[in-house]
C-alpha positions in Angstrom: 12.9 119.2 109.3 16.1 118.5 111.2 16.7 119.7 114.8 19.1 122.6 115.1 22.4 121.4 116.7 23.1 123.2 120.0 26.6 124.8 120.3 28.3 124.4 123.6 31.8 125.3 124.8 34.4 123.0 126.2 37.9 123.6 127.6 40.8 122.0 125.7 44.3 121.6 127.1 47.3 122.3 125.0 50.9 121.2 125.7 54.2 122.3 124.2 57.2 120.1 123.2 60.6 120.2 121.6 62.4 117.4 119.9 65.8 116.1 121.0 67.4 117.6 117.9 70.8 119.3 118.3 70.2 122.8 117.2 73.6 123.1 115.5 73.3 119.9 113.6 71.2 120.6 110.4 67.5 120.1 109.9 65.6 118.4 112.7 64.6 114.7 112.0 61.0 115.5 112.9 61.0 118.1 110.2 62.4 115.6 107.6 59.7 113.1 108.6 56.8 115.5 108.2 58.3 116.6 104.9 58.4 113.0 103.7 54.8 112.4 104.6 53.8 115.6 102.8 55.9 114.9 99.7 55.3 111.2 99.3 52.4 111.6 96.9 51.0 114.3 94.6 47.6 113.9 96.2 45.9 116.9 97.7 45.5 117.3 101.4 44.6 115.6 103.7 47.6 113.1 103.5 47.8 110.1 105.8 50.5 107.8 106.9 49.6 104.5 108.6 51.8 102.6 110.9 52.8 99.1 109.8 54.6 98.2 113.0 52.7 99.9 115.9 49.4 98.4 117.2 46.1 100.3 117.8 45.8 101.3 114.1 48.0 104.4 114.7 48.0 106.9 111.9 49.0 110.5 111.2 46.9 112.8 109.0 48.2 116.1 107.6 45.4 118.6 107.1 47.4 121.7 106.2 50.9 123.0 105.5 51.1 126.8 106.2 54.2 128.1 104.4 53.7 131.6 105.7 53.8 130.7 109.4 55.8 127.5 108.7 53.8 124.8 110.4 52.1 121.5 109.7 48.6 121.0 111.1 46.9 117.7 111.5 46.1 114.9 113.9 47.2 111.5 115.0 44.6 108.8 115.9 44.4 105.3 117.2 41.6 102.8 117.8 40.1 102.0 121.2 39.7 98.4 122.0 37.5 99.0 125.1 33.9 98.8 126.1 31.9 101.8 124.8 29.7 104.3 126.7 26.0 104.6 126.0 23.9 107.5 124.6 21.2 108.9 126.8 18.2 110.9 125.7 18.1 114.0 128.0 14.3 114.2 127.9 13.2 110.6 128.2 16.4 109.5 130.0 16.4 106.3 127.9 19.7 104.9 126.9 20.9 103.3 123.7 24.1 101.8 122.4 26.5 103.4 119.9 25.9 101.6 116.6 29.0 100.1 115.1 29.3 98.0 111.9 31.5 95.0 111.7 34.3 97.0 110.0 33.9 100.0 112.3 36.0 100.9 115.4 36.1 103.9 117.7 39.2 106.2 117.3 40.6 108.9 119.5 42.3 112.0 117.9 45.1 114.2 119.2 45.7 117.4 117.1 49.1 118.9 116.5 50.8 122.0 115.1 54.5 121.4 114.2 56.4 124.6 113.6 59.1 123.1 111.4 61.5 126.0 111.3 61.6 126.4 115.0 61.2 122.6 115.9 58.2 123.3 118.3 55.4 120.9 118.7 52.0 122.1 120.0 49.7 119.2 121.0 46.1 118.9 122.2 46.1 116.9 125.4 43.5 114.1 125.2 44.2 111.5 127.9 42.6 108.8 125.8 44.2 109.8 122.6 47.7 109.3 121.2 50.6 111.1 123.0 53.7 112.9 122.0 55.7 109.6 122.2 53.2 108.0 119.8 53.8 110.8 117.3 57.5 110.4 117.7 57.2 106.6 117.1 55.3 107.2 113.9 57.8 109.7 112.6 60.7 107.4 113.6 59.1 104.6 111.6 58.7 106.8 108.6 62.3 107.8 108.2 64.1 105.2 110.4 65.8 107.9 112.5 65.8 108.7 116.2 63.1 111.2 117.1 61.8 112.0 120.6 59.7 114.9 122.0 60.2 116.4 125.4 57.5 118.4 127.2 58.4 122.0 128.0 58.2 122.7 131.7 57.6 126.1 133.4 61.0 125.8 135.1 63.8 123.9 133.5 65.5 123.6 136.8 62.6 121.5 138.1 62.7 119.2 135.1 66.4 118.8 135.4 65.9 117.2 138.8 64.5 114.1 137.0 67.2 113.8 134.3 70.1 111.5 134.0 72.8 113.5 135.9 70.6 114.3 138.9 70.7 112.6 142.3 67.5 112.3 144.4 67.2 111.1 147.9 63.5 110.6 148.1 60.1 110.9 146.4 56.7 111.2 148.0 53.7 110.4 145.6 50.0 110.4 146.2 47.9 109.3 143.3 44.1 109.1 143.0 42.3 107.0 140.4 38.8 107.7 139.0 36.3 104.9 139.3 36.4 104.2 135.5 40.2 104.3 135.1 41.4 101.7 132.6 45.1 101.0 132.4 44.7 99.6 128.9 44.2 103.1 127.5 47.8 104.1 128.3 51.1 103.0 126.7 53.9 103.8 129.2 57.6 103.3 128.7 59.1 103.1 132.2 58.9 100.1 134.6 57.7 102.0 137.7 55.1 104.0 135.9 53.7 100.8 134.3 53.5 99.2 137.8 51.8 102.2 139.3 49.0 102.4 136.7 48.6 98.6 137.1 48.2 99.0 140.8 45.7 101.9 140.7 43.5 100.4 137.9 41.7 98.3 140.6 41.5 101.1 143.2 38.8 103.3 141.6 37.9 106.1 144.0 40.8 105.5 146.4 44.3 106.8 146.8 47.7 105.2 146.3 50.5 106.6 148.5 54.2 105.8 147.7 57.2 107.0 149.6 60.5 106.1 147.8 63.8 106.6 149.6 67.2 105.7 148.3 70.5 105.4 150.1 74.0 106.4 149.0 76.0 103.7 147.3 79.7 103.6 146.3 80.2 105.1 142.9 81.4 101.8 141.4 77.9 100.4 141.9 76.7 102.6 139.0 74.2 104.8 140.7 73.4 106.7 143.9 70.1 107.1 145.7 67.0 106.8 143.5 67.5 105.0 140.2 67.0 106.6 136.8 64.0 104.4 136.1 62.3 105.9 139.1 63.1 109.5 138.0 62.0 108.8 134.4 58.8 107.2 135.7 58.0 110.2 137.9 58.5 112.5 134.9 56.4 110.3 132.6 53.5 110.3 135.0 53.7 114.1 135.6 53.7 114.9 131.9 51.0 112.4 131.0 48.7 113.2 133.9 49.3 116.9 134.4 46.6 118.9 136.3 43.2 118.7 134.6 44.2 116.0 132.1 41.7 113.4 133.2 42.8 109.9 134.0 45.0 109.7 137.2 45.1 112.6 139.5 48.5 113.2 141.0 47.7 114.9 144.4 51.3 115.1 145.6 54.7 114.8 144.0 57.6 115.9 146.2 61.3 115.1 145.9 64.3 115.8 148.1 68.0 116.0 147.1 70.9 114.7 149.3 72.2 118.3 149.6 68.8 119.8 150.6 66.3 118.0 152.8 63.5 120.5 152.1 60.9 118.9 149.8 60.3 120.4 146.3 56.9 120.0 144.7 56.8 119.0 141.1 53.0 119.6 140.7 51.9 122.0 137.9 55.4 122.3 136.5 54.5 121.1 133.0 53.6 124.1 130.7 49.9 123.7 129.7 47.5 126.2 128.2 43.7 126.0 128.4 41.4 127.3 125.7 37.6 127.5 125.4 36.3 126.2 122.1 32.9 125.7 120.6 31.6 122.2 120.4 28.7 121.3 118.1 27.1 117.8 118.3 29.9 116.8 120.7 32.6 117.3 118.2 35.4 119.8 117.7 35.8 121.3 114.2 39.3 121.1 112.7 39.4 124.9 112.1 38.3 125.8 115.7 40.9 123.6 117.3 43.6 124.9 114.9 42.7 128.5 116.0 42.7 127.6 119.7 46.1 125.9 119.4 47.6 128.9 117.5 46.2 131.2 120.2 47.9 129.0 122.9 51.2 129.2 121.1 50.9 133.0 120.9 50.0 133.3 124.6 53.2 131.7 125.6 55.4 132.9 122.7 57.9 134.8 124.9 58.6 131.8 127.1 58.6 129.2 124.2 61.0 131.4 122.1 63.9 130.2 124.2 63.4 126.6 123.0 63.1 127.5 119.3 66.0 126.2 117.2 
């Protein structure tokens, strides 16, 4: 007789993204890439595409194509090349290792819904799993075309402060790292953000405070005040480690503009939904997480509609 598995609930976090597609320029490249993966073979779902260029055994698996609501549902996953936790018996408090065969590895999943008619990506936020830029890299590899995803923020005006045409005088950051923080779990794109996670990886339980202040330069020098890499790094950290994401905890993120000395806080600006979901045996079911992500999209449908193509 087998023991009955106990059902628990957990909170999942869901983010929302758009691609960099020009709305007036035909079918989005992300749509074309998903279609290619779906149409490549006559096999029934699930259908998988494995990267041949990207490390960590990155792959995408399509579980469903809903032609009524017009979305693809599936997940991306990659392997973890890190030390594993232990299993503890709650009654005896004894611990044992997770058994792995020679050909086995641990993978982390990130689930997605891609609404192909509206070019909206809904993504479960797993700080150890693949990110939106990993999905974009896989899709770019598939069709050899430029594809990028941008997180939807609560206020576009705040996100625009970190974009190419903005000018910032200063940035004040306070970042806390958990004791078990491992920089190897994250693949960042910008120089400053890479340096920051490298610095905090050995500071478990403490805080890193950074105050960055630029100065005006002649226009022929190419930039004024804080450089674009700094702005892109700030944005990357805020989107990757939004409130409640696990990993780094960004306690403070304030910026000032040359025209306005009053600090503006960038915390909690990334649009994130939270949903409770049943967990049985420590795993999420595909159907339950699909339902939760659809519910999150419906919850913010009025706001998200302005980004639909």
